[in-house]
C-alpha positions in Angstrom: 67.0 -36.1 -94.1 64.1 -32.9 -93.3 63.8 -31.7 -89.9 60.5 -31.8 -88.5 58.7 -28.6 -88.3 57.8 -27.0 -84.9 54.3 -26.4 -84.3 53.4 -22.6 -83.7 52.4 -21.6 -80.4 50.6 -18.9 -81.6 48.2 -21.3 -83.6 47.6 -22.7 -80.1 49.1 -26.2 -81.2 51.7 -26.3 -78.5 53.4 -24.4 -75.4 57.2 -24.4 -75.0 58.1 -25.3 -71.4 60.5 -23.1 -69.9 63.9 -25.1 -69.6 62.1 -27.5 -71.6 63.3 -30.0 -69.2 61.3 -33.3 -68.1 59.7 -34.0 -65.1 59.4 -37.2 -62.8 57.5 -37.3 -59.8 57.9 -40.7 -58.5 57.1 -40.6 -54.7 54.7 -37.6 -53.7 56.0 -35.5 -50.6 53.5 -35.6 -48.0 54.0 -31.5 -47.4 53.3 -31.1 -51.1 49.7 -31.7 -50.1 47.6 -28.3 -49.5 44.3 -28.7 -47.4 41.5 -26.9 -48.3 39.1 -25.7 -45.8 36.3 -27.1 -47.6 37.6 -30.5 -46.0 39.6 -31.9 -49.1 43.2 -31.5 -50.4 45.0 -31.1 -53.7 48.5 -31.9 -54.6 50.1 -29.7 -57.4 51.9 -31.9 -59.9 53.1 -29.3 -62.4 51.9 -25.7 -63.4 53.3 -23.6 -66.3 54.9 -20.1 -65.0 53.4 -18.1 -67.8 50.1 -19.8 -68.7 49.2 -21.5 -65.2 47.8 -24.4 -67.0 48.3 -27.1 -64.1 47.5 -30.8 -63.3 47.0 -31.7 -59.9 45.6 -34.7 -57.9 42.3 -33.9 -56.1 41.6 -35.9 -53.2 38.0 -35.9 -51.5 37.1 -37.9 -48.7 33.5 -39.4 -48.7 30.6 -37.0 -47.7 32.8 -33.8 -48.5 33.0 -31.8 -51.9 32.9 -28.3 -53.6 30.0 -26.5 -51.3 29.4 -24.2 -54.0 28.2 -23.6 -57.7 31.0 -21.8 -59.7 33.0 -21.3 -62.4 36.6 -21.4 -63.6 38.7 -19.0 -65.7 39.8 -21.7 -67.9 38.6 -25.0 -69.2 38.8 -27.7 -66.2 39.7 -31.4 -67.0 39.2 -34.0 -64.5 39.7 -37.9 -64.6 38.8 -40.1 -62.0 41.1 -42.8 -60.3 39.4 -44.1 -57.4 35.7 -43.2 -55.7 32.5 -41.8 -56.9 32.4 -38.1 -57.5 29.0 -36.5 -58.2 27.9 -32.9 -59.5 24.7 -32.4 -57.7 23.4 -29.7 -60.1 23.3 -32.1 -63.3 23.7 -35.8 -61.5 27.0 -36.3 -63.2 29.2 -39.1 -61.5 32.7 -39.5 -62.0 33.6 -43.1 -61.5 37.1 -45.0 -61.8 37.9 -44.2 -65.5 35.8 -41.4 -66.2 36.5 -38.3 -68.0 35.1 -35.1 -67.3 35.6 -31.5 -69.2 34.0 -28.5 -68.3 34.3 -25.4 -70.4 35.5 -22.1 -69.2 33.1 -20.0 -67.4 30.4 -22.9 -67.3 28.7 -22.9 -63.7 29.0 -25.9 -62.0 28.8 -27.5 -58.5 28.2 -28.0 -56.1 29.8 -31.5 -55.9 29.8 -34.2 -53.4 32.3 -37.5 -52.9 29.6 -40.5 -52.4 33.0 -42.8 -51.6 36.5 -41.7 -50.8 37.7 -40.0 -54.3 40.8 -39.5 -56.2 41.3 -37.3 -59.4 43.6 -36.0 -61.8 42.7 -32.1 -62.1 43.9 -30.4 -65.1 43.4 -26.6 -66.2 44.6 -25.1 -69.4 44.9 -21.7 -67.7 43.9 -20.2 -64.3 41.4 -21.4 -62.0 39.7 -18.8 -61.1 38.6 -15.1 -61.6 38.7 -14.7 -58.0 39.3 -16.5 -55.0 35.8 -18.4 -54.0 34.6 -18.8 -50.5 36.0 -22.1 -50.0 39.5 -21.5 -50.6 41.9 -19.1 -48.8 44.9 -17.0 -50.9 47.4 -20.0 -49.9 45.1 -22.7 -51.4 43.5 -21.1 -54.5 46.2 -22.1 -57.1 46.1 -19.5 -59.9 43.7 -16.6 -60.0 43.4 -14.9 -63.6 45.0 -11.6 -62.6 43.2 -8.8 -64.5 40.5 -10.8 -66.5 37.6 -9.2 -64.2 39.0 -5.7 -64.2 39.4 -6.0 -68.3 35.9 -7.3 -68.4 34.6 -4.4 -66.0 36.4 -1.6 -68.3 35.1 -3.0 -71.3 31.5 -3.1 -70.2 31.9 0.7 -69.1 33.2 1.7 -72.6 30.5 -0.1 -74.2 27.8 1.5 -71.8 29.2 5.2 -72.6 29.3 4.3 -76.6 26.2 2.7 -76.8 23.1 4.5 -78.1 20.4 5.3 -76.2 17.6 2.7 -76.4 15.0 4.7 -74.5 11.8 5.1 -76.4 11.5 8.5 -77.9 9.0 10.9 -76.4 5.5 11.6 -77.7 5.1 14.7 -79.2 2.1 16.6 -77.3 -1.2 15.7 -78.5 -0.1 13.9 -81.7 0.4 10.3 -80.5 3.6 10.3 -82.3 7.3 9.8 -81.4 
């Protein structure tokens, strides 16, 4: 009998969970909810200790939402369990049974719950590049450490190496460069 081949983590097909144990949460601990200053709350069901991929419950009361346009440091996935949750910038409305995917770095929001809403929210890596205004260090979840700094360093290196694109000076009296 042949043994099944393991999928390569390098190929992005699977990620080994440290400890390799199953997780069962059959009752939510009320103390596990994190109240976000913007008026909604999040319950982290699971987070990978290395990649910071995560699965959470996202509960938003009617009339509340994410107040600003923002981006995420990884892909965001949402599944609506109840309510109506609207993305104001493009009119997308999540209703029970709706699935939403927002690509890494794509600006979206603000949002508002048209009805009391409950969504499953998933990320395939860290949530943000930096702490957004509607969160605090204690409520933000994961922030991509060093991602923004690396991008700045790369931009500086590129700027130093890039040739000048300024137009050549004209030679006096010739009209030529």
